N, C-alpha and C positions, 0 to 999 in steps of 0.2 A: 746103708745111707744112700739116698737118692741123688741124682745129678743136681737137683735144685739145692740140696743141702751142701754139696761140695762146692758149687760155684754160684754164689749169690748174684743177683742181677747187677747190671752195670750201674755205675754211679759211685759217689764218694763213700768209701767203706772204711771202717776202723780195723785195726789189727785185732786178732783174737784176744790178746791180753788186754788191750784197751776196752774192748767190748765187755769182757767179763768184769773188769774193774768198774766200768760205768753201770753195768747191770746190778752189781752188788750194792753200789751206792744208791741207785734208784730204788732197789728193794727195801733197803733200810729206811730211806726217806719216805717212801710211799706207805709203809706199814708201821712206821713209828719206832722200829728197833726195840732195844731193851727198855728204854724209857717209856715208849708207848705201851709196852706190855705191863710195866709197873703202874702207869696211870690208869689203865683199864682193869687191872686185876686186883691190886691191893685194896682199893676201897670196898670191893665185894667181899674180900677176905675179912676186912675189919667188921663189916656188917654181920656176917654170919658168926664171927667170933663173939662179938658183943651180944648178939641175940641168943647165942647158945649159953652164954654165961648169965645174962641178966633177964632174958625173956621180955625185953622191953623194946617194942618196935621203934618208938620215937627216939630213944637213946641210941639205938643201933643205926638208925637212918641219919641222925644228926652227926654221929661220929664218922660215918662213911662219907657224908657230904663235906664235912669239915676237912677231912684228909684230902679229898679230891681237890678242894679249893686251894689247900696249901701246896699240893703238887703243881697246880697251875701257876700259883704265885712264884714258886721256885723256878719254873721255866721262864717266867717273865723277868725275874731278877737276872738270870743267866743269859737273857736275850736269845733264848731258843725258840723254835717254832711252837706256837700255841695250839696248832690244829688238833693234835691228839689230846692235849690237856683239856681243851674246850669240849671235845666230844665226850671225854670222860666225865667232866663236870655235869654236862647236860644229861648224860645217861644216868648218872647217880642221882641227880636232882629229880628227874622224872620217876625213877624207881622209888626214891624216898617219898615223894608226894603220893604215888599210887599206894604204897604200903601204909602210910599214915592215914590216908583218907579211907581206905578199905578196912583197915585193922587186920590185914592178912600179910604177914611177913613175906610170903611167897611172891606177892606182887612187886616187891623190890626188884626181883629179877626179870619180871615180865617184859619191860621195854627192851632190855638187852636181848632177850630170847626172841622177841618178835623181829628185832633188827637183824639178828643172825639168820633167822629163817628167810626173811625178805632178801637178804644179801645172797643166800644160797640159791634161791629161785632166780634172782637176777643173773648170777653167774651162769647157771645152767641154760637159761633162755638165751643169753648172749652167745654162748657157745653153739647152741642149736641153730641160731639165725646167723652164724658165721660173722659175728662182730664181737669177739671175745673181750671181756672187760679188762682182763689183765693187760692186753695189748693197748687198749684205749688209755689205761692208767699209766703204763710205763713208757709208751711211745713218745710222748712229749718230753719226758725226763731224759730219754736216750737220744733226743734230737732226730728221731726218725718219724715222728708224728704218726700218720696212718699209712706210710709207704709200705709197711709190711703186708698190707691187705692185697696189693696188686703187684708189687715189685719184688717181694722177698718171701716166696712160698714156704721156705724152711722156717722162718720166724713166725709166719702165720700159723703153721702147725704147732710150733712150740707154745705160742700164746693160747691156742685153742686147748691144748692138753693141760696147760697150767690153769686155765679157767675152769675146765672140767674138774680138776683136782680140788680147787677151792670150793666149787659148788657142791661136790659130793661129800667132801669132808665136813663142811658146815651143815649140810643136810643131815649127815649121820649124827653130828653133835646135837642138832635139834631133835632128832628121833630119840635121843637118850633123855634130854631135859624135859620135854613136854609131858611125857607120861609121869615123870616125877612131880611136875607142877600140878597135874590133875589128881594124882592118887597118893603122892608122897607128902611128907611134912616139910616145913620151911627149912629145918636144919639139914635134912637129907639133901634137899634141892640145893641149898647154899654150898655145902661142902663138895657136892658133885660138880656144880657149876665152876667153883674155884679150881677144882682139879682138871676140868676140861677147858680152862682158860688159855693156858700157854701151850701145852703139847700139840693140839690140833693146829694152832697158829704156826708153830715152828715146823710142823710137817708140811704145811702148805707152802711156806717160804722155801723150805729145802727142795721140795719137788719143783717149784718154779725155777729155782736156781739151777737144778739139774737139767731141766728142759731147755732153758736158755743157754746154758753152757755148751750144749750139743748143737745149738742152732747156728746158722750163719750170722756173722756180725751185722749190726744194724746199718742201714744206709742213712748217712747224715744228710738229711734234706736241707738243714739249715746251712751247712757248708756248701751244698750245691747251689742254693739260692744266692749266697754271697758270691760264689765264683761266677755265676751267671750275671749278676749285677756288675761285677768288676769287668767281665768281658764286654758287656754292653757299654760301660763307660769308656773302655779302651777303644772300642769301635767308633764311638762318637768322637773321641779325641782325635783318632787317626783321620776320620772323615773331615773334621774341622781343619786339621793341618793340611790335608790334601786340597781342600777348598782354598786355603790361603795361598798355596803355591800355584794353583790352577788359575786364580783370578787375574793376576798380572799377565800370564801367558795368553789367556783368553782375550783380554783387552788389547794386547799387542796384535794378536792374530786378527781380531775384528777390525782394528784400525787399518791394518795392512790391506784387508779385503776392500774396505770402503775407499781407501786411497786408489787402489787399482781400478775399482769400478768408476771412480771419477775420471781417472786418466783415460780409460777406454771410452767413456762418454764424450770427453773433450775431443778425442781423435775422430770420433764418428760425425761430429758436427761439420757442415759444409763451410768452406772458407767465405768470409765476407768480402765484398768488393767495395 
């Protein structure tokens, strides 16, 4: 462990326990947790299951889309975040449209596969250019924003490693799926895609958790800004109080000087005859 890892930069820091708890919450929130995995995986499972049994693209696509909409409505009723539900609905809708318009069931999975490949490339490029996406995503949730880039090198390394892990794992997933899309049949592609839905995701989250658990705690820049604003208000209040005390003294001192000046002027005038 390097000195930077042992001693994070000066500033408002959380304890290690608070940092880990906040990181766990942020990871679950950012990537959807168990419900997010259900919203994005189960509709695909329904599609491949229906298509395997009925060999009807339209029926399978409508069943998957209907389930995705129901999952979104369930989140709405429970007043939960709809971000992952909406992404699931849109992904299933695009896949259903592609499959029905082309008449090829494999195209149901194509939008999701392209999204995964694009995400993998984005992760890798961001790590190469030293702006890791995992840090960009989790930084605001952990109230550190982008302070890890310049003030907390240990966390910078952890975010970079996490981003590399996401990029390479998603790239490996794409390397398995695209050959099946080109040369396999829809049933093979569907079952393999379902099988590769949750395990790579869990591996990415686990590695991210491991890297961040070993990193220094985040610098809470929000608390720093609030403390700075409070200090500025205290300085302004103290200055105003000092000015109130100084004004009467200044007036008295000025009056005394003017009085003495007048007296000296009167004494210097010659006597009148």
